[in-house]
N, C-alpha and C positions, 0 to 999 in steps of 0.2 A: 152737412157733415159727410154725407156719402156722395161720391161722384156719380154722375149719370151721363151716359153717352147714348146717342140715338144712332142706330145703324140702319139708315134709310137708303137702301139701294133701289131707288125708284126707276124702273125701266121707262123708256120713252113710250108715249102712247102710240098705238098702232096707226096705220095709215087711215083707217076709217074713223079715227078719233075716239074710239072706245078705250077706256082705261083698263089695262089688263089686271087680272087678279094678282094681288101682291101680298106677301107676308112681311110684316114689319117686326124686326127683332129689337128688343130693348136690351142694352148692356149696361152694367153697373161697374164702375172702375174704382179701385182703391186709390185714394189720393196720395198714399205714401209710396207704394211700390208699383202702381199703375197696372196691377193685375185686374183682368176683366172677368166678371161673373154674369151669367144670364139672369139670375134672380137676386133681388135686393137682400133677402134673408141670408143667402150664401155670402154676399159681400159683408154683411154685418157680422156674421160669425168669423169670417176671415180677419176682419179688423179687430175684433175682440180677442181672438185666440191665436191666430196664425201669422199675422203680418209681422215680420222681423224688423221692418223699417219703421214701425209705429213708435214714436218717441216715448209713449207712455210706458212701454215695456211690461214685463211680467209683474203682477202685483204682489207675489209672494216670494220673499228672499230669505235664505237661510241666515241665521244669526251667527253661525260658526264658520261658514265657508262661502265662496262666491256663488253657490248653486242658486238658481232662480227657477220658478215654475209659474205657469198660468193657473194652476189648480192647487187649492189648499190641501186636498188629500195627498197629492204627490209630495208636497212639502212636508207634511206630517210623516209620511212613510220614509222620506229621505232622512229626516232627523232621527226617527226611531231606528232605522237600519244602520246609519252611518255614525251618528254622534251620541246615541243613547248608551251611556256607560253603566247605568244602573242594572240593566238586564244583562245577564251573561250570554254573550253570543255563542252559538253552538259551533260555528265554522270560522276558521282563521286562515289567513294567507301565510304560507310558510316563509315567504320572502320579504314581507313588510308587515305593518301593523293593521292592515285591513281586516275587518271581521264582519260577519253577517249572521243573521238567523237562518239564512237559506244557503244550501250548498251550491245551487246554480249561480248565485251572485258571486261566490268566491271563484267558481270555475270561469265565469265570464270576466271577472277581474284579472285572473291569471292570464287568460288569453289576450286581454286588452293591454295590460301594463307590463307583463313579464314574459312576453312571447320569446324573446331572445334568451332569457334566463331558463326557461322551461326546456328548450331544445338542447340536447346534449350529444 
């Protein structure tokens, strides 16, 4: 499942025939994006959570919009903050229907989506 590459840069023996001291580095390569890691557990973590080329994709998808996440907690927070209409959101965007329980989310939304509209 995990790719493995050996990085053997073996120097030639010296003239007296003695083998020089050498360090052999093992490298582990992602089979999808070909990114290389020195430790197998780093490669495993990359393939589970970080590789965008992995056809498996994020396991948690929002039922209301195209948002996807690798983590269940992020998905639950997304649904609660963006789609939960039962709880009254404290902060609302003045230019669209976006709302959140957190003021910094509305400020970030304004900077990201309404930058032109905010400048006067």
